[in-house]
C-alpha positions in Angstrom: 2.9 -9.3 2.4 5.9 -8.0 0.5 8.7 -8.6 2.9 10.9 -6.0 1.2 8.4 -3.2 1.8 9.3 -1.4 5.0 7.0 0.5 7.3 7.3 4.2 6.4 5.9 5.9 9.5 7.4 6.6 12.9 8.5 5.0 15.1 9.5 2.3 12.6 11.1 5.0 10.4 12.5 7.6 12.7 12.5 10.4 10.1 10.0 11.3 7.5 9.8 9.0 4.6 11.4 10.4 1.5 9.9 10.4 -2.0 12.5 7.7 -2.9 11.3 5.6 0.1 7.7 5.9 -1.0 8.5 5.2 -4.7 10.5 2.1 -3.7 7.7 0.7 -1.7 5.2 1.4 -4.5 7.5 -0.3 -7.0 7.9 -3.4 -4.8 4.1 -3.6 -4.3 3.4 -3.4 -8.1 6.1 -6.0 -8.8 4.6 -8.3 -6.3 1.0 -7.9 -7.5 1.8 -8.0 -11.2 4.3 -10.8 -11.0 6.8 -8.8 -13.1 10.1 -7.5 -12.0 10.6 -5.7 -15.3 7.5 -5.5 -17.5 7.6 -6.2 -21.2 7.5 -3.1 -23.4 3.8 -3.6 -24.1 3.1 -3.5 -20.3 5.6 -0.8 -19.3 3.1 2.2 -19.5 0.4 0.5 -17.3 3.1 -0.8 -14.9 4.7 2.7 -14.5 1.2 4.3 -14.1 0.4 1.8 -11.3 3.7 2.6 -9.5 2.9 6.3 -9.7 -0.7 5.8 -8.4 0.4 3.6 -5.6 3.1 6.1 -4.6 0.6 9.0 -4.6 -1.9 7.0 -2.5 0.9 6.1 -0.1 2.0 9.7 0.2 -1.6 10.7 0.9 -1.9 8.0 3.5 1.3 9.0 5.3 0.3 12.7 5.2 -3.0 11.9 6.8 -1.8 9.6 9.6 -1.7 10.9 13.1 1.0 9.0 15.0 0.4 8.9 18.8 2.5 7.7 21.6 6.2 8.0 21.2 5.9 11.1 19.1 3.1 12.8 21.0 0.6 12.9 18.2 3.0 14.5 15.7 1.4 14.8 12.2 3.5 14.8 9.1 3.6 18.2 7.2 1.6 18.1 4.0 3.6 17.4 0.9 3.8 19.8 -2.0 1.7 18.5 -5.0 4.0 16.9 -7.6 3.5 17.8 -11.3 2.3 15.0 -13.5 5.1 13.0 -15.0 5.5 13.4 -18.7 
């Protein structure tokens, strides 16, 4: 477990996770799995693509979660689709 990745859903995070929160968690995950804090130039593209894909999967997960209990089953509003990075 990456200790620096924080839980991004209520009640652990009282407000909705921002794109920056999601991207930071994705970056920490890819760093941990790859073993690279900053990839070499020849690995940069695949590293950044992995961060983007993990961030997208994380956003989909958070969008689909139904949090019950303290927030009475409040669902997160769906995010607007983001254009592909160039």
